[in-house]
C-alpha positions in Angstrom: 0.0 0.0 0.0 1.3 3.4 -1.0 0.4 6.2 1.5 0.9 9.9 1.3 0.4 11.8 4.6 0.0 15.6 4.0 0.3 18.6 6.3 1.6 22.1 5.8 4.5 21.8 8.1 6.3 19.5 10.6 7.1 22.0 13.3 6.7 20.8 16.9 3.1 20.5 17.9 0.1 18.2 18.4 -0.6 17.3 14.7 3.1 16.8 14.0 3.4 14.5 17.0 0.5 12.4 15.7 2.0 12.2 12.3 5.3 11.0 13.8 3.6 8.4 15.8 1.5 7.4 12.8 4.5 6.7 10.6 6.4 4.8 13.2 3.3 2.7 14.2 2.3 1.9 10.6 5.8 0.7 9.7 5.9 -1.6 12.8 2.5 -3.0 12.1 3.1 -4.1 8.5 6.9 -4.2 8.0 7.9 -4.1 4.4 4.3 -3.8 3.1 3.8 -0.1 3.2 5.4 2.7 1.3 4.9 6.0 3.1 5.9 9.6 2.3 5.0 12.7 4.3 4.4 15.7 2.1 4.8 19.2 3.7 5.1 22.8 2.7 8.5 23.3 4.3 11.6 21.3 5.3 11.3 19.4 8.5 13.5 20.4 11.4 16.9 18.6 11.3 16.0 16.7 14.5 12.6 15.5 13.2 11.9 11.7 13.3 10.5 12.3 9.8 13.6 13.9 8.3 14.2 10.9 6.0 10.5 10.3 5.2 9.3 13.7 4.0 9.3 15.7 0.8 8.6 19.4 0.4 5.8 20.5 -2.0 5.8 24.0 -3.3 2.6 25.8 -2.4 1.6 23.5 0.5 2.8 25.8 3.3 0.7 28.4 5.1 -0.9 31.0 2.7 -3.9 33.2 3.4 -4.7 34.1 -0.2 -4.4 32.4 -3.6 -4.9 33.0 -7.3 -7.6 31.2 -9.3 -5.1 28.7 -10.6 -3.4 27.9 -7.3 -5.6 24.9 -6.3 -4.9 23.1 -9.6 -1.2 23.9 -9.4 -1.1 22.5 -5.8 -3.0 19.4 -6.8 -0.6 18.7 -9.6 2.5 19.3 -7.4 1.1 17.0 -4.8 0.5 14.3 -7.4 3.9 14.5 -9.0 5.8 14.6 -5.7 3.9 11.7 -4.2 4.4 9.5 -7.3 8.1 10.3 -7.4 8.6 9.4 -3.8 6.3 6.3 -3.7 7.0 4.9 -7.2 3.4 5.5 -8.2 0.2 7.3 -7.2 -0.8 6.9 -3.6 -3.5 4.3 -2.8 -4.5 6.6 0.1 -4.0 10.4 0.6 -4.2 11.1 4.3 -4.6 14.9 4.8 -4.2 16.3 8.3 -6.2 19.5 9.1 -6.5 20.6 5.5 -9.7 22.6 6.0 -8.5 24.8 8.8 -7.8 27.8 6.6 -4.1 27.8 7.1 -3.7 27.2 3.3 -6.6 28.5 1.4 -5.7 26.7 -1.9 -5.7 23.3 -0.2 -9.4 22.7 0.0 -9.7 23.4 -3.7 -6.8 21.0 -4.5 -8.5 18.3 -2.4 -11.7 18.7 -4.3 -9.8 18.4 -7.6 -8.1 15.2 -6.4 -11.5 13.8 -5.3 -12.9 14.6 -8.8 -10.0 12.5 -10.2 -11.2 9.5 -8.2 -8.3 9.6 -5.7 -8.9 8.0 -2.3 -8.8 10.8 0.3 -8.9 10.6 4.1 -9.6 14.1 5.5 -8.4 14.0 9.2 -9.9 16.9 11.1 -8.0 17.7 14.4 -9.5 21.3 14.5 -12.2 23.3 12.7 -12.2 26.8 11.3 -15.8 27.1 12.6 -14.6 26.6 16.1 -13.4 30.0 17.3 -11.2 30.8 14.2 -13.3 33.3 12.2 -10.2 34.8 10.6 -9.3 31.4 9.1 -12.9 30.9 8.0 -13.1 34.3 6.2 -9.8 33.5 4.5 -11.4 30.3 3.1 -14.4 32.2 1.8 -12.1 34.6 0.0 -10.4 31.8 -1.9 -11.4 31.8 -5.6 -14.3 29.3 -6.2 -14.9 28.5 -2.6 -18.6 29.7 -2.6 -19.2 27.4 -5.5 -17.5 24.3 -4.2 -18.0 24.5 -0.4 -15.5 23.4 2.2 -16.5 19.8 2.7 -16.4 17.5 -0.3 -18.6 14.4 -0.2 -18.0 11.3 -2.3 -17.4 7.6 -2.0 -13.7 8.1 -2.3 -13.6 10.8 0.4 -13.8 9.7 4.0 -13.4 11.8 7.2 -11.6 11.0 10.4 -12.3 13.0 13.6 -11.1 12.7 17.2 -14.3 12.5 19.2 -17.9 11.5 18.9 -18.8 15.2 19.4 -17.0 16.0 16.1 -18.5 13.0 14.4 -22.0 14.2 15.4 -21.3 17.6 13.9 -20.3 16.1 10.5 -23.3 13.9 10.5 -25.4 17.0 11.0 -23.8 18.3 7.8 -25.0 15.2 6.0 -21.9 12.9 6.0 -22.9 9.3 5.6 -21.9 7.1 8.6 -19.9 4.7 6.4 -17.6 7.5 5.4 -17.0 8.8 8.9 -14.4 7.4 11.4 -13.7 8.3 15.0 -9.9 8.0 15.3 -8.7 9.0 18.8 -5.0 10.0 19.0 -2.4 7.6 20.3 -1.4 8.5 23.8 2.0 8.4 25.5 3.1 9.1 29.1 4.0 12.6 30.1 7.8 13.1 30.3 9.1 12.6 33.8 12.4 13.0 35.7 12.5 10.9 38.9 15.1 13.3 40.3 12.6 16.1 40.3 11.6 17.7 43.7 8.8 20.0 44.6 9.5 23.7 44.0 10.2 25.7 47.2 6.8 27.4 47.4 5.1 24.0 47.4 7.1 22.4 50.2 4.8 21.1 53.0 1.8 21.2 50.7 0.2 18.9 48.2 1.4 20.0 44.8 -0.8 19.9 41.7 0.6 20.6 38.3 -1.4 21.9 35.2 0.7 20.8 32.2 -0.4 23.5 29.7 0.4 26.7 28.0 -1.6 29.4 29.7 -3.8 30.5 26.8 -7.3 31.9 27.5 -9.4 28.8 27.2 -7.3 27.1 29.8 -9.2 29.1 32.4 -6.4 30.1 34.6 -8.7 32.2 36.8 -10.3 29.0 38.0 -6.8 27.6 39.0 -6.4 30.7 41.1 -9.8 30.1 42.7 -8.7 26.5 43.6 -5.5 27.9 45.1 -7.6 30.4 47.1 -9.9 27.7 48.4 -7.0 25.4 49.5 -4.3 28.0 50.3 -3.3 26.3 53.6 -2.8 22.8 52.2 -2.2 22.9 48.5 0.1 24.5 46.0 -0.5 24.8 42.2 1.4 25.6 39.1 1.2 25.6 35.3 4.1 24.6 33.1 4.4 27.1 30.2 3.6 30.7 29.3 1.9 31.3 26.0 4.2 31.4 23.0 1.6 33.4 21.0 1.8 37.2 21.7 -2.0 37.3 21.6 -2.3 35.6 25.0 0.8 37.0 26.8 -0.8 40.1 28.3 -3.7 38.0 29.8 -1.2 35.6 31.2 0.8 38.4 32.8 -2.4 39.7 34.3 -3.1 36.4 36.0 0.4 36.3 37.4 -0.1 39.8 38.8 -3.4 38.8 40.4 -1.8 35.7 42.0 1.0 37.8 43.5 -1.4 40.5 44.7 -3.6 38.0 46.5 -0.6 36.0 47.8 -1.9 32.8 46.3 0.2 29.6 46.4 0.3 29.3 42.6 3.0 29.8 40.0 2.3 30.2 36.3 4.7 29.1 33.6 7.0 27.4 36.1 9.0 25.4 33.6 9.8 28.5 31.6 12.7 28.6 34.0 15.6 26.2 33.5 15.5 25.2 37.2 12.2 23.5 36.7 12.1 21.2 33.8 8.7 19.8 32.6 9.7 16.3 33.5 10.9 17.2 37.0 7.6 19.0 37.8 5.6 16.0 36.6 7.6 13.7 38.8 7.3 16.0 41.8 3.5 16.5 41.4 1.0 14.8 43.8 -1.5 15.0 41.0 -2.3 16.7 37.6 -5.0 19.3 37.3 -6.9 20.8 34.4 -9.4 23.7 34.5 -9.7 24.0 30.7 -13.2 24.8 29.3 -12.5 23.5 25.8 -10.3 20.8 24.3 -10.1 19.1 20.9 -9.3 15.6 21.9 -8.4 15.5 25.6 -4.9 14.3 26.0 -4.9 16.1 29.4 -7.3 13.5 30.7 -5.3 10.5 29.5 -1.5 11.1 29.5 -0.9 11.7 33.2 -2.2 8.2 34.3 0.4 6.6 32.1 3.0 8.5 34.2 1.4 7.2 37.5 -0.4 10.5 38.1 -4.1 11.0 38.7 -6.0 13.7 36.9 -8.2 16.2 38.9 -10.2 19.4 38.2 -12.8 20.2 35.5 -14.4 17.4 33.5 -15.5 18.2 30.0 -18.4 15.7 29.4 -18.4 16.1 25.6 -14.8 14.9 25.7 -14.5 12.6 28.7 -17.8 10.8 28.0 -16.2 9.4 24.8 -13.5 7.6 26.9 -15.6 4.6 27.6 -14.5 2.2 30.4 -12.5 5.1 32.1 -13.7 6.8 35.2 -13.7 10.5 35.8 -16.3 10.6 38.5 -13.9 12.5 40.9 -13.8 15.5 38.5 -16.4 18.3 38.6 -18.5 19.5 35.7 -19.2 23.0 37.2 -17.5 25.1 39.9 -20.3 27.4 41.0 -20.6 30.6 43.0 -23.8 32.5 44.0 -24.9 34.5 41.0 -25.6 37.4 43.4 -21.9 37.9 43.7 -21.7 39.3 40.2 -23.9 41.8 38.3 -26.2 39.5 36.3 -27.0 42.4 34.0 -23.3 42.7 33.3 -23.1 39.0 32.5 -26.0 39.5 30.1 -24.2 42.4 28.5 -21.0 40.4 28.1 -22.8 37.5 26.6 -24.6 39.8 24.2 -21.4 41.5 23.1 -19.4 38.3 22.7 -22.0 36.3 20.9 -22.8 39.2 18.5 -19.2 39.6 17.7 -18.7 35.9 17.2 -21.7 35.5 14.9 -20.7 38.7 13.0 -17.2 37.4 12.5 -18.7 34.3 10.7 -21.2 36.4 8.7 -24.2 35.4 10.8 -27.0 37.3 12.5 -27.5 36.4 16.2 -30.6 34.2 16.8 -33.2 35.9 19.0 -32.9 33.4 21.8 -29.1 33.1 21.8 -28.4 35.4 24.8 -30.9 33.7 27.0 -29.8 30.2 26.1 -26.2 31.2 26.9 -27.2 32.7 30.2 -29.2 29.6 31.2 -26.3 27.4 30.4 -24.1 29.5 32.8 -26.6 30.1 35.6 -28.6 27.4 37.3 -30.5 27.5 40.6 -29.1 30.8 41.6 -25.5 29.8 41.0 -23.2 30.6 38.0 -20.4 28.4 36.7 -17.1 30.2 37.4 -15.7 28.8 34.1 -18.4 30.6 32.1 -17.2 34.0 33.3 -14.6 36.2 31.7 -11.5 37.5 33.3 -13.0 40.7 34.6 -15.8 38.8 36.4 -13.5 36.1 37.7 -11.1 38.6 39.1 -13.9 40.4 40.9 -14.9 37.1 42.6 -11.4 36.4 43.7 -11.1 39.9 45.2 -14.4 39.5 47.0 -13.2 36.2 48.6 -9.9 37.8 49.5 -11.7 40.7 51.2 -14.0 38.3 53.1 -12.7 34.7 53.5 -16.0 33.5 54.9 -17.4 33.8 51.3 -15.5 30.6 50.5 -17.9 28.7 52.6 -20.6 29.3 50.0 -18.6 27.3 47.4 -18.9 23.6 47.1 -15.2 22.8 47.1 -14.0 20.1 44.7 -12.3 17.0 46.2 -8.6 16.7 45.7 -8.0 13.6 47.9 -5.3 11.1 46.7 -6.7 8.3 44.6 -5.8 4.7 45.6 -2.7 3.5 43.6 -4.7 0.5 42.4 -7.2 2.9 40.8 -4.4 4.8 39.1 -2.9 1.6 37.8 -6.3 0.3 36.5 -6.9 3.5 34.7 -3.4 3.5 33.1 -3.9 -0.1 32.0 -7.1 0.8 30.2 -5.5 3.8 28.5 -2.5 1.8 27.4 -4.7 -0.8 25.8 -7.1 1.6 24.1 -4.7 4.3 22.9 -1.4 2.5 22.3 0.3 3.4 19.0 -0.1 -0.2 17.8 -3.9 0.0 18.4 -4.0 3.3 16.5 -2.1 1.8 13.6 -4.6 -1.1 13.4 -7.6 1.3 13.4 -6.0 3.5 10.8 -5.2 0.6 8.5 -8.8 -0.7 8.8 -9.9 2.8 7.7 -7.5 2.8 4.7 -8.7 -0.7 3.7 -12.3 0.4 3.8 -11.6 3.6 1.9 -9.8 1.8 -0.9 -12.7 -0.7 -1.1 -15.4 2.1 -1.4 -16.5 2.7 -5.0 -15.9 6.2 -6.2 -18.9 8.5 -6.8 -19.5 12.0 -8.2 -18.3 14.7 -5.8 -20.9 16.8 -4.0 -20.6 18.7 -0.8 -21.7 18.6 2.8 -23.9 21.2 4.4 -21.2 23.5 5.7 -23.8 25.9 7.2 -25.1 23.1 9.5 -21.5 22.5 10.7 -21.1 26.2 11.5 -24.5 26.2 13.3 -23.3 23.4 15.6 -20.2 25.3 16.6 -22.1 28.6 17.1 -24.6 27.0 19.4 -25.2 29.5 22.2 -25.5 26.7 24.8 -21.8 25.9 24.3 -20.8 29.5 25.0 -17.9 30.2 27.2 -16.7 33.8 27.3 -13.1 32.6 27.5 -13.5 31.0 24.1 -15.0 34.0 22.3 
């Protein structure tokens, strides 16, 4: 079988890591039977595991505009390069995140390949409709986009997604179930260094680590609230500061709040050479997450393989897909009395954020959207802290700092140690379900089914229905808008 994996780059990141694991696992699963090339828009880093397996295709890198002829030129370049590297046309083209809007010529090139009867697996790790309006608008500006649409549909075009949630969204767009695959990522342990010790500020306390870059949707204000509620017994830290300048000012604000309120929490601790990522993982008594949105949910899986339990905020649309795993000790909501905030101000913020989000996608705001978002945030006189924005979260933290008795009104999450046997059982389940070898077997079954599916004329899915699903006001978190 000849396989071409395609992505715009091989820089360090989640998609690149999946591609590296994919190539390694596929080669181990069918030694000598598979010819694999990775096509990218730029040369791989010299230390990349794929340095000897990739080829650069002109026009495949990031580009936010294109000429009318660019999709055809890119399709031709992909075909010529793949055939040269594989000794013939690919039996399967496996595209990673091609519809995200990072390369506006790529969706058109994919449609042309589909029209030629090529077998295509479109692997969606992320969506332009999910909080990326700039990307979405760039796609609409591409020549011919309005005529062809974003999501081609044909017997020779199958889709892979990470979660049942994403699968349901594509089904809403009209994708037949026999062309849709849920393909969870392979999972590896977090790096660890047994020589690691607790940072000085955590000595004498239980230490919980949040392995993340502190971007907005990671909900750092909630981590500070946890530190405030457990300040005598627990210490908390995140690992990395944001690399993107867009998020750095907000991250600096949370650092300043933590210092001003004297909270036992450090943000971006492994930015400093004295605290490596692996040493912090080893020193942690547990791993925590307060994120309000994730694509796949590695944060709920990786730590167990390193012997660490996961605590904090559960995301049911993610964690419910991990069957046979237990996350009952996590919380779905961390609530405060709604009277602590100005409910009119919350309405105003939801109105402003939702109108801006819909406008960015060229949509009018539905009449009931604000009320639906408010009802999702507020229940029985209490509001979920994770549904608030930074301004409202900081006001709550300052109220508790001024009157510590207010903390008694909050149902505090449980952070008790889990029995070692429970951690081991969870890790064993994850190792079986998400091992690279299991991933390779799933992927090869997808390839086999794709190759066996008779080709049909190319049509398109209902992209508007996909967008509707992501703009659903009931999913609204101000930290994601």
